[in-house]
Backbone and ligand atoms as CSV (ligand in chain L), in Angstrom:
chain,resi,resn,atom,element,x,y,z
A,1,MET,N,N,-34.401,11.034,-0.887
A,1,MET,CA,C,-32.958,11.043,-1.137
A,1,MET,C,C,-32.216,10.521,0.093
A,2,GLY,N,N,-31.182,9.725,-0.099
A,2,GLY,CA,C,-30.430,9.183,1.027
A,2,GLY,C,C,-29.571,10.235,1.685
A,3,THR,N,N,-29.038,9.882,2.856
A,3,THR,CA,C,-28.137,10.801,3.542
A,3,THR,C,C,-26.759,10.156,3.575
A,4,LYS,N,N,-25.779,10.921,4.056
A,4,LYS,CA,C,-24.409,10.396,4.152
A,4,LYS,C,C,-24.297,9.374,5.274
A,5,GLY,N,N,-25.258,9.405,6.207
A,5,GLY,CA,C,-25.206,8.530,7.372
A,5,GLY,C,C,-25.819,9.251,8.542
A,6,ARG,N,N,-25.846,8.531,9.673
A,6,ARG,CA,C,-26.538,9.099,10.844
A,6,ARG,C,C,-25.512,9.551,11.887
A,7,VAL,N,N,-25.679,10.775,12.351
A,7,VAL,CA,C,-24.772,11.331,13.357
A,7,VAL,C,C,-25.564,11.615,14.638
A,8,ALA,N,N,-25.048,11.094,15.765
A,8,ALA,CA,C,-25.672,11.359,17.068
A,8,ALA,C,C,-25.082,12.650,17.628
A,9,VAL,N,N,-25.932,13.546,18.096
A,9,VAL,CA,C,-25.430,14.767,18.714
A,9,VAL,C,C,-26.037,14.940,20.098
A,10,GLY,N,N,-25.331,15.675,20.950
A,10,GLY,CA,C,-25.864,15.927,22.285
A,10,GLY,C,C,-25.102,17.053,22.945
A,11,SER,N,N,-25.788,17.725,23.866
A,11,SER,CA,C,-25.112,18.790,24.613
A,11,SER,C,C,-25.720,18.879,26.006
A,12,ASP,N,N,-25.040,19.641,26.860
A,12,ASP,CA,C,-25.676,20.017,28.118
A,12,ASP,C,C,-26.260,21.420,27.925
A,13,HIS,N,N,-26.793,21.986,29.033
A,13,HIS,CA,C,-27.455,23.292,28.920
A,13,HIS,C,C,-26.494,24.400,28.518
A,14,ALA,N,N,-25.195,24.201,28.818
A,14,ALA,CA,C,-24.221,25.266,28.523
A,14,ALA,C,C,-23.904,25.371,27.035
A,15,ALA,N,N,-24.369,24.402,26.250
A,15,ALA,CA,C,-23.936,24.374,24.840
A,15,ALA,C,C,-25.086,24.102,23.872
A,16,VAL,N,N,-26.318,24.339,24.325
A,16,VAL,CA,C,-27.468,24.027,23.468
A,16,VAL,C,C,-27.437,24.831,22.157
A,17,GLU,N,N,-27.121,26.108,22.280
A,17,GLU,CA,C,-27.112,26.955,21.087
A,17,GLU,C,C,-26.053,26.486,20.084
A,18,ALA,N,N,-24.871,26.204,20.606
A,18,ALA,CA,C,-23.774,25.732,19.740
A,18,ALA,C,C,-24.141,24.386,19.123
A,19,LYS,N,N,-24.735,23.511,19.922
A,19,LYS,CA,C,-25.138,22.189,19.414
A,19,LYS,C,C,-26.179,22.329,18.304
A,20,ASP,N,N,-27.146,23.258,18.484
A,20,ASP,CA,C,-28.175,23.456,17.446
A,20,ASP,C,C,-27.545,23.928,16.139
A,21,LYS,N,N,-26.547,24.787,16.239
A,21,LYS,CA,C,-25.855,25.270,15.023
A,21,LYS,C,C,-25.108,24.128,14.356
A,22,VAL,N,N,-24.441,23.322,15.157
A,22,VAL,CA,C,-23.701,22.179,14.614
A,22,VAL,C,C,-24.674,21.201,13.942
A,23,ALA,N,N,-25.809,20.948,14.604
A,23,ALA,CA,C,-26.799,20.016,14.039
A,23,ALA,C,C,-27.333,20.545,12.707
A,24,ARG,N,N,-27.587,21.844,12.658
A,24,ARG,CA,C,-28.092,22.456,11.422
A,24,ARG,C,C,-27.057,22.310,10.308
A,25,ARG,N,N,-25.819,22.556,10.657
A,25,ARG,CA,C,-24.747,22.461,9.646
A,25,ARG,C,C,-24.606,21.019,9.149
A,26,LEU,N,N,-24.703,20.077,10.082
A,26,LEU,CA,C,-24.605,18.667,9.676
A,26,LEU,C,C,-25.717,18.305,8.698
A,27,ARG,N,N,-26.924,18.781,8.973
A,27,ARG,CA,C,-28.054,18.495,8.056
A,27,ARG,C,C,-27.810,19.136,6.707
A,28,GLU,N,N,-27.306,20.373,6.707
A,28,GLU,CA,C,-27.006,21.045,5.429
A,28,GLU,C,C,-25.973,20.252,4.633
A,29,LEU,N,N,-25.070,19.592,5.345
A,29,LEU,CA,C,-24.012,18.831,4.679
A,29,LEU,C,C,-24.485,17.429,4.265
A,30,GLY,N,N,-25.749,17.133,4.557
A,30,GLY,CA,C,-26.312,15.859,4.064
A,30,GLY,C,C,-26.336,14.714,5.049
A,31,TRP,N,N,-26.104,15.011,6.337
A,31,TRP,CA,C,-26.141,13.957,7.358
A,31,TRP,C,C,-27.507,13.936,8.021
A,32,GLU,N,N,-27.927,12.747,8.417
A,32,GLU,CA,C,-29.124,12.633,9.252
A,32,GLU,C,C,-28.654,12.830,10.692
A,33,VAL,N,N,-29.374,13.667,11.446
A,33,VAL,CA,C,-28.934,13.992,12.806
A,33,VAL,C,C,-29.947,13.458,13.819
A,34,ILE,N,N,-29.449,12.710,14.800
A,34,ILE,CA,C,-30.295,12.289,15.916
A,34,ILE,C,C,-29.802,13.052,17.145
A,35,ASP,N,N,-30.677,13.857,17.709
A,35,ASP,CA,C,-30.303,14.716,18.845
A,35,ASP,C,C,-30.748,14.076,20.161
A,36,TYR,N,N,-29.783,13.729,20.996
A,36,TYR,CA,C,-30.067,13.053,22.262
A,36,TYR,C,C,-30.162,14.021,23.452
A,37,THR,N,N,-30.131,15.324,23.164
A,37,THR,CA,C,-30.193,16.311,24.244
A,37,THR,C,C,-31.594,16.371,24.853
A,38,VAL,N,N,-31.661,16.310,26.174
A,38,VAL,CA,C,-32.958,16.512,26.830
A,38,VAL,C,C,-32.765,17.586,27.895
A,39,VAL,N,N,-33.440,18.709,27.702
A,39,VAL,CA,C,-33.346,19.810,28.664
A,39,VAL,C,C,-34.577,19.773,29.558
A,40,VAL,N,N,-34.357,19.720,30.865
A,40,VAL,CA,C,-35.472,19.728,31.813
A,40,VAL,C,C,-35.277,20.918,32.752
A,41,ASP,N,N,-36.287,21.767,32.818
A,41,ASP,CA,C,-36.215,22.989,33.651
A,41,ASP,C,C,-34.933,23.778,33.377
A,42,GLY,N,N,-34.580,23.887,32.122
A,42,GLY,CA,C,-33.417,24.690,31.745
A,42,GLY,C,C,-32.081,24.018,31.972
A,43,LYS,N,N,-32.077,22.780,32.452
A,43,LYS,CA,C,-30.807,22.092,32.725
A,43,LYS,C,C,-30.732,20.772,31.949
A,44,ALA,N,N,-29.552,20.434,31.474
A,44,ALA,CA,C,-29.337,19.153,30.801
A,44,ALA,C,C,-27.978,18.644,31.299
A,45,ASP,N,N,-28.004,17.650,32.158
A,45,ASP,CA,C,-26.747,17.142,32.734
A,45,ASP,C,C,-25.927,16.451,31.640
A,46,TYR,N,N,-24.635,16.828,31.549
A,46,TYR,CA,C,-23.837,16.289,30.435
A,46,TYR,C,C,-23.694,14.762,30.445
A,47,PRO,N,N,-23.687,14.090,31.615
A,47,PRO,CA,C,-23.539,12.633,31.522
A,47,PRO,C,C,-24.692,11.930,30.798
A,48,LYS,N,N,-25.886,12.541,30.844
A,48,LYS,CA,C,-27.038,11.864,30.229
A,48,LYS,C,C,-26.905,11.816,28.713
A,49,ALA,N,N,-26.791,12.975,28.080
A,49,ALA,CA,C,-26.685,13.000,26.611
A,49,ALA,C,C,-25.362,12.364,26.178
A,50,GLY,N,N,-24.308,12.587,26.969
A,50,GLY,CA,C,-22.996,12.032,26.606
A,50,GLY,C,C,-23.037,10.518,26.507
A,51,ARG,N,N,-23.651,9.887,27.501
A,51,ARG,CA,C,-23.735,8.420,27.497
A,51,ARG,C,C,-24.607,7.927,26.349
A,52,LYS,N,N,-25.727,8.598,26.094
A,52,LYS,CA,C,-26.636,8.162,25.018
A,52,LYS,C,C,-25.949,8.249,23.662
A,53,VAL,N,N,-25.256,9.338,23.426
A,53,VAL,CA,C,-24.552,9.503,22.140
A,53,VAL,C,C,-23.458,8.432,22.009
A,54,ALA,N,N,-22.714,8.222,23.095
A,54,ALA,CA,C,-21.623,7.240,23.042
A,54,ALA,C,C,-22.178,5.833,22.775
A,55,LEU,N,N,-23.291,5.493,23.408
A,55,LEU,CA,C,-23.881,4.170,23.191
A,55,LEU,C,C,-24.396,4.027,21.764
A,56,ALA,N,N,-24.990,5.099,21.226
A,56,ALA,CA,C,-25.512,5.049,19.856
A,56,ALA,C,C,-24.378,4.798,18.855
A,57,VAL,N,N,-23.214,5.378,19.136
A,57,VAL,CA,C,-22.065,5.165,18.247
A,57,VAL,C,C,-21.479,3.766,18.468
A,58,ALA,N,N,-21.363,3.378,19.750
A,58,ALA,CA,C,-20.764,2.064,20.048
A,58,ALA,C,C,-21.607,0.934,19.503
A,59,ASN,N,N,-22.935,1.073,19.533
A,59,ASN,CA,C,-23.761,-0.057,19.060
A,59,ASN,C,C,-24.097,0.042,17.569
A,60,GLY,N,N,-23.584,1.066,16.908
A,60,GLY,CA,C,-23.742,1.155,15.453
A,60,GLY,C,C,-25.010,1.841,14.981
A,61,ASP,N,N,-25.841,2.327,15.912
A,61,ASP,CA,C,-27.048,3.078,15.479
A,61,ASP,C,C,-26.646,4.330,14.717
A,62,CYS,N,N,-25.530,4.919,15.107
A,62,CYS,CA,C,-25.016,6.114,14.431
A,62,CYS,C,C,-23.551,5.860,14.079
A,63,CYS,N,N,-23.114,6.409,12.947
A,63,CYS,CA,C,-21.720,6.134,12.540
A,63,CYS,C,C,-20.742,7.106,13.175
A,64,LYS,N,N,-21.215,8.231,13.650
A,64,LYS,CA,C,-20.354,9.226,14.315
A,64,LYS,C,C,-21.188,9.957,15.363
A,65,GLY,N,N,-20.474,10.715,16.210
A,65,GLY,CA,C,-21.180,11.537,17.179
A,65,GLY,C,C,-20.490,12.878,17.351
A,66,VAL,N,N,-21.268,13.853,17.788
A,66,VAL,CA,C,-20.708,15.169,18.133
A,66,VAL,C,C,-21.306,15.580,19.471
A,67,LEU,N,N,-20.435,15.887,20.442
A,67,LEU,CA,C,-20.875,16.261,21.785
A,67,LEU,C,C,-20.321,17.624,22.164
A,68,LEU,N,N,-21.121,18.406,22.825
A,68,LEU,CA,C,-20.662,19.716,23.319
A,68,LEU,C,C,-21.145,19.933,24.744
A,69,CYS,N,N,-20.247,20.448,25.590
A,69,CYS,CA,C,-20.658,20.994,26.885
A,69,CYS,C,C,-19.816,22.253,27.083
A,70,GLY,N,N,-19.900,22.887,28.239
A,70,GLY,CA,C,-19.206,24.167,28.390
A,70,GLY,C,C,-17.751,24.097,27.963
A,71,THR,N,N,-17.012,23.169,28.559
A,71,THR,CA,C,-15.595,23.013,28.239
A,71,THR,C,C,-15.304,21.863,27.280
A,72,GLY,N,N,-16.232,20.936,27.182
A,72,GLY,CA,C,-15.990,19.691,26.424
A,72,GLY,C,C,-15.399,18.601,27.293
A,73,LEU,N,N,-14.944,18.972,28.487
A,73,LEU,CA,C,-14.262,17.989,29.334
A,73,LEU,C,C,-15.225,16.927,29.873
A,74,GLY,N,N,-16.341,17.365,30.458
A,74,GLY,CA,C,-17.290,16.412,31.018
A,74,GLY,C,C,-17.761,15.412,29.971
A,75,MET,N,N,-18.081,15.900,28.793
A,75,MET,CA,C,-18.551,15.006,27.714
A,75,MET,C,C,-17.460,13.993,27.331
A,76,SER,N,N,-16.189,14.424,27.329
A,76,SER,CA,C,-15.107,13.493,26.974
A,76,SER,C,C,-15.001,12.381,28.011
A,77,TYR,N,N,-15.072,12.770,29.306
A,77,TYR,CA,C,-14.951,11.745,30.352
A,77,TYR,C,C,-16.024,10.686,30.174
A,78,VAL,N,N,-17.267,11.148,29.968
A,78,VAL,CA,C,-18.392,10.225,29.888
A,78,VAL,C,C,-18.284,9.339,28.647
A,79,ALA,N,N,-18.070,9.947,27.498
A,79,ALA,CA,C,-18.091,9.185,26.243
A,79,ALA,C,C,-16.980,8.145,26.206
A,80,ASN,N,N,-15.800,8.503,26.727
A,80,ASN,CA,C,-14.670,7.567,26.632
A,80,ASN,C,C,-14.746,6.411,27.615
A,81,ARG,N,N,-15.782,6.368,28.429
A,81,ARG,CA,C,-15.996,5.208,29.313
A,81,ARG,C,C,-16.695,4.078,28.583
A,82,ILE,N,N,-17.245,4.368,27.409
A,82,ILE,CA,C,-17.993,3.349,26.669
A,82,ILE,C,C,-17.032,2.648,25.707
A,83,GLY,N,N,-16.984,1.329,25.793
A,83,GLY,CA,C,-16.056,0.546,24.961
A,83,GLY,C,C,-16.281,0.817,23.480
A,84,GLY,N,N,-15.196,0.957,22.753
A,84,GLY,CA,C,-15.306,1.164,21.306
A,84,GLY,C,C,-15.395,2.631,20.923
A,85,VAL,N,N,-15.622,3.475,21.916
A,85,VAL,CA,C,-15.726,4.928,21.625
A,85,VAL,C,C,-14.344,5.562,21.720
A,86,ARG,N,N,-14.041,6.385,20.746
A,86,ARG,CA,C,-12.828,7.210,20.788
A,86,ARG,C,C,-13.291,8.655,20.586
A,87,ALA,N,N,-13.528,9.321,21.721
A,87,ALA,CA,C,-14.070,10.683,21.692
A,87,ALA,C,C,-12.915,11.669,21.822
A,88,ALA,N,N,-12.801,12.576,20.861
A,88,ALA,CA,C,-11.681,13.502,20.815
A,88,ALA,C,C,-12.139,14.918,21.114
A,89,LEU,N,N,-11.597,15.486,22.189
A,89,LEU,CA,C,-11.878,16.885,22.504
A,89,LEU,C,C,-10.964,17.751,21.630
A,90,CYS,N,N,-11.557,18.465,20.709
A,90,CYS,CA,C,-10.766,19.236,19.729
A,90,CYS,C,C,-11.025,20.722,19.886
A,91,LEU,N,N,-9.939,21.458,20.097
A,91,LEU,CA,C,-10.049,22.913,20.232
A,91,LEU,C,C,-9.702,23.627,18.938
A,92,ASN,N,N,-9.109,22.882,18.009
A,92,ASN,CA,C,-8.754,23.510,16.735
A,92,ASN,C,C,-8.733,22.447,15.629
A,93,SER,N,N,-8.555,22.914,14.395
A,93,SER,CA,C,-8.678,21.991,13.274
A,93,SER,C,C,-7.475,21.043,13.165
A,94,GLU,N,N,-6.355,21.441,13.753
A,94,GLU,CA,C,-5.197,20.528,13.737
A,94,GLU,C,C,-5.499,19.303,14.615
A,95,TYR,N,N,-6.080,19.543,15.777
A,95,TYR,CA,C,-6.496,18.414,16.627
A,95,TYR,C,C,-7.538,17.575,15.902
A,96,ALA,N,N,-8.475,18.256,15.228
A,96,ALA,CA,C,-9.540,17.534,14.523
A,96,ALA,C,C,-8.941,16.600,13.477
A,97,ALA,N,N,-7.991,17.103,12.704
A,97,ALA,CA,C,-7.381,16.285,11.659
A,97,ALA,C,C,-6.602,15.124,12.263
A,98,LEU,N,N,-5.815,15.406,13.311
A,98,LEU,CA,C,-4.990,14.342,13.898
A,98,LEU,C,C,-5.839,13.298,14.616
A,99,SER,N,N,-6.949,13.740,15.200
A,99,SER,CA,C,-7.815,12.773,15.895
A,99,SER,C,C,-8.440,11.786,14.907
A,100,ARG,N,N,-8.597,12.211,13.678
A,100,ARG,CA,C,-9.119,11.312,12.646
A,100,ARG,C,C,-7.981,10.485,12.026
A,101,GLU,N,N,-6.913,11.157,11.615
A,101,GLU,CA,C,-5.808,10.459,10.917
A,101,GLU,C,C,-5.146,9.404,11.794
A,102,HIS,N,N,-4.877,9.746,13.042
A,102,HIS,CA,C,-4.109,8.843,13.905
A,102,HIS,C,C,-4.977,7.969,14.792
A,103,ASN,N,N,-6.085,8.550,15.305
A,103,ASN,CA,C,-6.869,7.838,16.335
A,103,ASN,C,C,-8.196,7.304,15.832
A,104,ASP,N,N,-8.537,7.607,14.590
A,104,ASP,CA,C,-9.834,7.196,14.031
A,104,ASP,C,C,-10.965,7.558,15.007
A,105,ALA,N,N,-10.934,8.786,15.510
A,105,ALA,CA,C,-11.941,9.225,16.487
A,105,ALA,C,C,-13.331,9.079,15.894
A,106,ASN,N,N,-14.253,8.517,16.693
A,106,ASN,CA,C,-15.626,8.373,16.191
A,106,ASN,C,C,-16.605,9.348,16.847
A,107,ILE,N,N,-16.127,10.104,17.822
A,107,ILE,CA,C,-16.940,11.185,18.382
A,107,ILE,C,C,-16.085,12.449,18.487
A,108,LEU,N,N,-16.615,13.538,17.982
A,108,LEU,CA,C,-15.974,14.850,18.103
A,108,LEU,C,C,-16.570,15.565,19.301
A,109,VAL,N,N,-15.724,16.041,20.198
A,109,VAL,CA,C,-16.192,16.807,21.356
A,109,VAL,C,C,-15.643,18.223,21.229
A,110,MET,N,N,-16.498,19.199,21.446
A,110,MET,CA,C,-16.056,20.594,21.383
A,110,MET,C,C,-16.611,21.365,22.580
A,111,PRO,N,N,-15.880,22.419,23.000
A,111,PRO,CA,C,-16.419,23.273,24.052
A,111,PRO,C,C,-17.537,24.147,23.482
A,112,GLY,N,N,-18.626,24.280,24.235
A,112,GLY,CA,C,-19.685,25.188,23.795
A,112,GLY,C,C,-19.243,26.634,23.894
A,113,ARG,N,N,-18.352,26.903,24.857
A,113,ARG,CA,C,-17.838,28.278,25.024
A,113,ARG,C,C,-16.905,28.561,23.860
A,114,ALA,N,N,-17.445,29.286,22.883
A,114,ALA,CA,C,-16.728,29.466,21.621
A,114,ALA,C,C,-15.416,30.206,21.775
A,115,THR,N,N,-15.258,30.955,22.882
A,115,THR,CA,C,-14.020,31.709,23.048
A,115,THR,C,C,-12.824,30.789,23.294
A,116,ILE,N,N,-13.082,29.554,23.713
A,116,ILE,CA,C,-11.993,28.629,24.030
A,116,ILE,C,C,-11.352,28.073,22.764
A,117,CYS,N,N,-12.124,28.031,21.682
A,117,CYS,CA,C,-11.630,27.266,20.527
A,117,CYS,C,C,-11.871,27.993,19.208
A,118,GLU,N,N,-11.318,27.403,18.143
A,118,GLU,CA,C,-11.584,27.899,16.782
A,118,GLU,C,C,-13.094,27.773,16.506
A,119,PRO,N,N,-13.609,28.421,15.469
A,119,PRO,CA,C,-15.037,28.288,15.173
A,119,PRO,C,C,-15.453,26.817,15.041
A,120,HIS,N,N,-16.584,26.482,15.661
A,120,HIS,CA,C,-17.058,25.097,15.643
A,120,HIS,C,C,-17.150,24.552,14.215
A,121,GLU,N,N,-17.670,25.390,13.318
A,121,GLU,CA,C,-17.886,24.913,11.945
A,121,GLU,C,C,-16.564,24.473,11.296
A,122,LYS,N,N,-15.490,25.237,11.567
A,122,LYS,CA,C,-14.188,24.923,10.984
A,122,LYS,C,C,-13.681,23.570,11.509
A,123,ILE,N,N,-13.780,23.399,12.831
A,123,ILE,CA,C,-13.331,22.143,13.449
A,123,ILE,C,C,-14.167,20.976,12.905
A,124,LEU,N,N,-15.492,21.200,12.852
A,124,LEU,CA,C,-16.411,20.155,12.388
A,124,LEU,C,C,-16.074,19.714,10.971
A,125,ARG,N,N,-15.868,20.687,10.071
A,125,ARG,CA,C,-15.616,20.344,8.658
A,125,ARG,C,C,-14.334,19.541,8.509
A,126,VAL,N,N,-13.283,19.970,9.205
A,126,VAL,CA,C,-12.018,19.253,9.101
A,126,VAL,C,C,-12.182,17.838,9.656
A,127,TRP,N,N,-12.889,17.716,10.774
A,127,TRP,CA,C,-13.078,16.405,11.397
A,127,TRP,C,C,-13.863,15.469,10.467
A,128,LEU,N,N,-14.929,16.013,9.854
A,128,LEU,CA,C,-15.754,15.184,8.950
A,128,LEU,C,C,-14.987,14.798,7.693
A,129,ASP,N,N,-14.144,15.694,7.218
A,129,ASP,CA,C,-13.503,15.494,5.908
A,129,ASP,C,C,-12.180,14.738,5.989
A,130,THR,N,N,-11.669,14.505,7.191
A,130,THR,CA,C,-10.368,13.846,7.302
A,130,THR,C,C,-10.542,12.352,7.526
A,131,PRO,N,N,-10.001,11.532,6.621
A,131,PRO,CA,C,-10.125,10.080,6.822
A,131,PRO,C,C,-9.073,9.549,7.788
A,132,PHE,N,N,-9.333,8.395,8.339
A,132,PHE,CA,C,-8.320,7.672,9.121
A,132,PHE,C,C,-7.211,7.244,8.157
A,133,SER,N,N,-5.979,7.384,8.604
A,133,SER,CA,C,-4.864,7.056,7.692
A,133,SER,C,C,-4.819,5.574,7.358
A,134,GLY,N,N,-5.288,4.732,8.302
A,134,GLY,CA,C,-5.243,3.284,8.070
A,134,GLY,C,C,-3.865,2.685,8.292
A,135,ASP,N,N,-2.892,3.497,8.704
A,135,ASP,CA,C,-1.533,2.987,8.926
A,135,ASP,C,C,-1.531,1.893,9.989
A,136,GLU,N,N,-0.704,0.871,9.743
A,136,GLU,CA,C,-0.632,-0.268,10.666
A,136,GLU,C,C,-0.262,0.179,12.082
A,137,ARG,N,N,0.663,1.151,12.188
A,137,ARG,CA,C,1.091,1.560,13.535
A,137,ARG,C,C,-0.048,2.202,14.313
A,138,HIS,N,N,-0.914,2.931,13.600
A,138,HIS,CA,C,-2.048,3.552,14.290
A,138,HIS,C,C,-3.120,2.510,14.621
A,139,LEU,N,N,-3.331,1.576,13.686
A,139,LEU,CA,C,-4.309,0.507,13.935
A,139,LEU,C,C,-3.918,-0.302,15.171
A,140,ARG,N,N,-2.622,-0.604,15.272
A,140,ARG,CA,C,-2.127,-1.398,16.397
A,140,ARG,C,C,-2.395,-0.659,17.720
A,141,ARG,N,N,-2.141,0.628,17.729
A,141,ARG,CA,C,-2.345,1.408,18.978
A,141,ARG,C,C,-3.833,1.531,19.304
A,142,ILE,N,N,-4.655,1.670,18.277
A,142,ILE,CA,C,-6.106,1.765,18.525
A,142,ILE,C,C,-6.619,0.451,19.118
A,143,ARG,N,N,-6.101,-0.679,18.592
A,143,ARG,CA,C,-6.503,-1.978,19.162
A,143,ARG,C,C,-6.111,-2.059,20.629
A,144,MET,N,N,-4.979,-1.470,20.965
A,144,MET,CA,C,-4.486,-1.538,22.347
A,144,MET,C,C,-5.337,-0.720,23.320
A,145,ILE,N,N,-6.168,0.194,22.799
A,145,ILE,CA,C,-7.043,0.973,23.703
A,145,ILE,C,C,-8.034,0.034,24.384
A,146,ASP,N,N,-8.680,-0.812,23.569
A,146,ASP,CA,C,-9.684,-1.714,24.117
A,146,ASP,C,C,-9.085,-3.033,24.587
A,147,GLU,N,N,-7.925,-3.407,24.021
A,147,GLU,CA,C,-7.274,-4.670,24.426
A,147,GLU,C,C,-5.843,-4.322,24.843
A,148,PRO,N,N,-5.626,-3.984,26.098
A,148,PRO,CA,C,-4.308,-3.509,26.543
A,148,PRO,C,C,-3.183,-4.499,26.248
A,149,ASP,N,N,-3.492,-5.793,26.135
A,149,ASP,CA,C,-2.428,-6.774,25.895
A,149,ASP,C,C,-2.194,-7.018,24.422
A,150,ALA,N,N,-3.007,-6.421,23.553
A,150,ALA,CA,C,-2.851,-6.656,22.124
A,150,ALA,C,C,-1.544,-6.018,21.641
A,151,GLU,N,N,-0.888,-6.683,20.740
A,151,GLU,CA,C,0.369,-6.128,20.162
A,151,GLU,C,C,0.321,-6.237,18.660
L,1,RB5,C1,C,-21.843,23.089,33.209
L,1,RB5,O1,O,-21.929,24.169,34.018
L,1,RB5,C2,C,-20.401,22.718,32.951
L,1,RB5,O2,O,-19.872,22.113,34.082
L,1,RB5,C3,C,-20.335,21.772,31.773
L,1,RB5,O3,O,-20.844,22.419,30.671
L,1,RB5,C4,C,-18.998,21.260,31.346
L,1,RB5,O4,O,-18.100,22.272,31.099
L,1,RB5,C5,C,-18.463,20.162,32.146
L,1,RB5,O5,O,-17.418,19.575,31.856
């Protein structure tokens, strides 16, 4: 049976448990999950998995990505350095919806520390289920991210 598509996931050591739950949920929802997390001696530096996930999305190997670290901040910095990536750090479902509707975010970033944000599953579902609005004004601004002179 086919899947909905391939999702790249990754975390650092601070968010392995949360990432495993997210990966499990994604599989239950019918997505193929590629996990780029590599833990060595109990540590997984966020730039490593963050860059791999961002590259997998940028080069089209995966259609979306989900990244988690303690705060979500480190993963956002790393992922947004890769051209074509729009990684959105979402603490609640309103951010998740707006990051899709307005910014066509292709990577969802969440804090592994669950106390900082709404339940991961809630944010994930809203992010997956919200389409990009396709509005010309949002498209124009998204083009300007990678091409600052584009109008
Ligand atoms: C790891 O201790 C922590 O720095 C990391 O998970 C993340 O919050 C970085 O932005």
